[in-house]
N, C-alpha and C positions, 0 to 999 in steps of 0.2 A: 713686193715681192709678198713670195709666202710665206706665211705666218705659221712660227712651230707651235708647238704641242705648248711647252712650258714660255713663260714672259722670263726675260734673262738682260743680265748684267756682260762686257764681254772687255779683257782687258788683251789686247793682239801682242807678240809679243814682242819685244823691246829691239832684237834684232832681226834681221832680213831673218827667214830661215823656211826653207821648203819644207813640205808633213809635218809642220809641229807638234814638240811632244802636249798631251791635251791634261788639263786638271777642271772638274769640277766640281763646283760648289754647291752642296745641301743643307740649308741653315737650319737651323730649329724652331720647333714648333713657337708660334707666336712673335715671331719673327720676321727679315721678309728676306730681302737679298743683296742689300745693302749690309746687312751684317757683316759678312764674313769675305764678304768683298773688300772692306776696308784691309785686305790685309794683302793682297790684291798686287798693290805694288811695290809692295818689300818681295814678293816671290821670284822667282828666276827667273833672267829674260828671256828665256828660250819659249818657254809658255805661253799657249792661248790659253788664259782660267775666262773661263764660264760660270758665273754664279745664275742660280735657276731660281726664281721666285717659285712655292711653293702655291697651285692653285684653291686652294680654299680658304678663302676670308672670312676674318673674325673681325676685321672693322677697326679704322683708325693706322692702317699701314702695317696689321697684324697678319701670319699668313700662317696656315697648318697644310701638312700632305695629310694626314688624316687625326679622324677627331680622339681626345681623351680624356675618358673620364674621369676626371678628380676626382669624383665622389663616391668611386665603386670601388668594396671594398672586397671584391675579388681581383689578384691580382692577377688573374681569366682575362678581366670584362675590362681592365682599364684602359684598353689600349682597343678600339677599333680594326680589327685584323682586316673584312670584307674593303674598310675606304684603305688601307694603308697595301694591300695588295694591288689598288686599285692604283695606289701611287707607284707602287714598282714598274707596274705598267705604260705610265706617261712615263717616268724618268730611263725607258727603256726605249718607250719612240724617240725621247729628247734626243738619247746618246745619238741615234740616228742616223736624225735628222744636223745634227747637229758636225758629227764625220763628215758627213756628205758635204753641206753647206763649206764648212773652213778643209777639208783638205789635210785633216790630222794627221797622223802618226801611230796606225790603229795597234804597235806594239810597244807605245809606251803613253796609257790613259790610267789619270788619276781621278779619283774620287776623291773630296772631302768633305769630310762629314760633322756635325756639332748636332747632341743629343741627338733630338730628331730624327735628323740627316744623315747623324753617323749609326741606326738602326736599320734605316733605308740602306745606306750603300753599303753597310754589312753586310745584308741580306741579298742585294742584288750582286755582290761580287760570288757570295757563296753560290746561288744561282747560273752568275752566266761568268765562271771565270775567263771565258773566252772576248765576253766586252771589253774590259779593264784588267789591268797589273797590279792598281797598287792603290790601298785605300787607305788614308787618313782619319781615325777615329776617336774626333775628341768628344770627352761625354756623355758615352752612347753604350750598351749590351748588345748581345746578339740576341733576337727576340724565335727561337726556335720557329711556333708559330708561321713564322713567314717566308723559310725555306720551303721548294720543296720539297717532295715524297723524295725523290730518287739523287740530290743536290748531294748525298757521299758519292756518286757515281762519277761525278765531275773531274776532270781532270786540273788541280790544285798549284804544279805546277810552275808557272809562272806568274804565280798570285803571294802578293806580300802584304804585309799590316804594321801598319802605325797605330798604337792602340795608345792613348792616356789620358787622364782623367784626374780630379782635381779630390784630393786628401781628403776632403770637410765640405765635396759638393750635397749640400740642402736639396739637389729637384731629385737625383739621379742615384742613389746609395753608389756607392764606392765600389762596395761587397758585388755589383753585380757587375760591373767593369770588370772586377777581378777572376769571375769565372771564363772571359775569353780569352788570352793565352793557352787556358787547360783546352776549348772547345775548339782554338784555333792547330795547337801541336796535337790533333788527338786525329788533325785531316791533313797533319802532314803541310803544313801551311807557315809558310817561313814569319815572324812576327817576333815586334818590340814591344815592351811593357812599357811605360810609365806615370809616374802620379806626381802631380805639384800641390805644394802647399795656397790650394786657392779653394773655393765652390766652383760653382757651375759658368765656370766661363775658363778663357784663354791665360796662363798666364806669359810672361817673358820670356820668360826660359820655355814654357812649354814652346810656344810659335819658334825659336831660334833651334830646339831642337827637330820639330817638325817640317821646316825649315832645310835645315842641314840631312836627313834625309829624303827629303827631294833630290835634292842636288845630287846627290853620289844614286841617284837612280836614274842622271841625267846622259 
């Protein structure tokens, strides 16, 4: 069998369904494909759930989509933008491969990101709103450096976002996430924004709310 461009875990739909809706998970920096996949069993039965593993190994089961320069005092140099753009290209290829392999419903595709995975999920959806419909953006932010020059010309009418953040996040400041709704509103993109009393993680209430949001779109 042909090797796909990214390694991944899969949870098949729990019910027999032709052309199932697809949900792709993109984990955070220093994590792996097992992390978000721990939620897979609790997600709606009709979903095909795919959890992708980032390509850059940090050792000891940790992976990243792109390098973060934690010692950089210049915010603009915090993320390795060329690597991030390469990751976006890989994600684009991977989504095409999954669509072809599993014969999914291309009119109901979800991206489910956490932290670095959210930054990429958001950028991907804004650059390719023809390829995804719904974005679950947990504990991340919009990085304009990852957006294509003409992205504002895209048709966003079929795109919507569930955005959430921990109010005491010690990794990505909540102030960064609070800019997301205004950014999306300016583009006319439907979105909901929630904060939870938690750090850099997913509170039980957060998962309950996002799961409900998913169900409403199936």
